[in-house]
C-alpha positions in Angstrom: 108.9 174.9 -13.5 107.9 175.5 -10.2 106.3 171.9 -9.5 109.9 171.0 -9.5 110.6 172.2 -6.6 107.3 171.5 -4.8 108.3 168.4 -1.8 104.5 168.5 -2.1 104.3 166.3 -4.8 106.5 163.1 -3.7 105.3 160.6 -7.2 107.4 163.1 -9.3 110.3 163.7 -6.9 112.2 160.7 -7.9 112.7 162.2 -11.9 112.8 165.7 -10.8 115.8 164.6 -9.5 117.1 162.7 -11.9 115.9 165.4 -14.7 117.8 168.4 -12.1 120.6 166.3 -12.0 120.8 165.3 -15.7 120.0 168.9 -16.7 122.9 170.2 -14.6 125.7 167.6 -16.5 124.8 168.6 -19.5 123.7 172.1 -19.4 128.2 171.9 -19.2 128.4 169.7 -22.1 128.8 171.6 -25.6 126.9 168.9 -27.7 124.0 168.4 -25.3 122.9 172.8 -24.9 123.2 175.4 -27.1 124.9 178.6 -25.9 123.0 181.3 -24.9 124.2 183.6 -27.5 123.3 180.5 -30.6 119.7 180.9 -28.9 119.1 184.5 -29.1 120.6 185.2 -32.3 117.6 182.6 -33.6 115.0 184.1 -31.4 116.2 187.6 -33.1 116.2 186.0 -36.9 112.9 184.5 -35.7 111.7 187.3 -34.9 113.3 189.8 -37.2 113.3 187.7 -40.3 110.0 189.0 -42.6 109.0 184.9 -42.6 106.1 183.5 -40.9 108.5 180.6 -40.2 107.1 178.6 -37.1 110.0 176.4 -35.8 114.0 177.5 -36.0 117.0 175.1 -35.4 118.8 176.1 -33.1 122.6 174.4 -32.2 124.4 171.2 -32.8 122.3 169.9 -30.5 118.8 170.1 -31.2 120.3 169.2 -35.1 122.1 166.1 -33.3 118.3 165.3 -31.8 116.8 166.0 -34.9 119.1 163.0 -37.1 118.8 160.8 -34.3 114.8 161.2 -34.0 114.8 161.5 -38.6 117.3 158.0 -38.5 115.5 155.6 -35.5 112.2 154.4 -35.3 110.3 155.6 -32.6 111.4 153.0 -30.1 115.3 153.7 -30.7 114.9 157.3 -30.4 113.0 157.2 -27.5 115.8 154.2 -25.4 118.1 157.1 -26.5 116.7 159.7 -25.7 115.8 157.6 -22.3 119.6 157.3 -21.6 120.4 160.4 -21.5 118.0 161.2 -18.6 118.7 158.0 -16.9 
């Protein structure tokens, strides 16, 4: 994520500034970000469960996004995602 802090990339500055601002807000709200303990537990499970499962759902935030993706059309989904970062 070094490009976020590269002042020479001026074309990206509005996006990266908005993204980093929203990321800070999202990290403080449990509905937007899974606690690190849950992420660590899931990584451990993935590494030790003996299966070939490739993807794991981590936290309520991921479940919410998956539910939204499965129950809306693509335009609605992208609009909802864009609203989180605008």
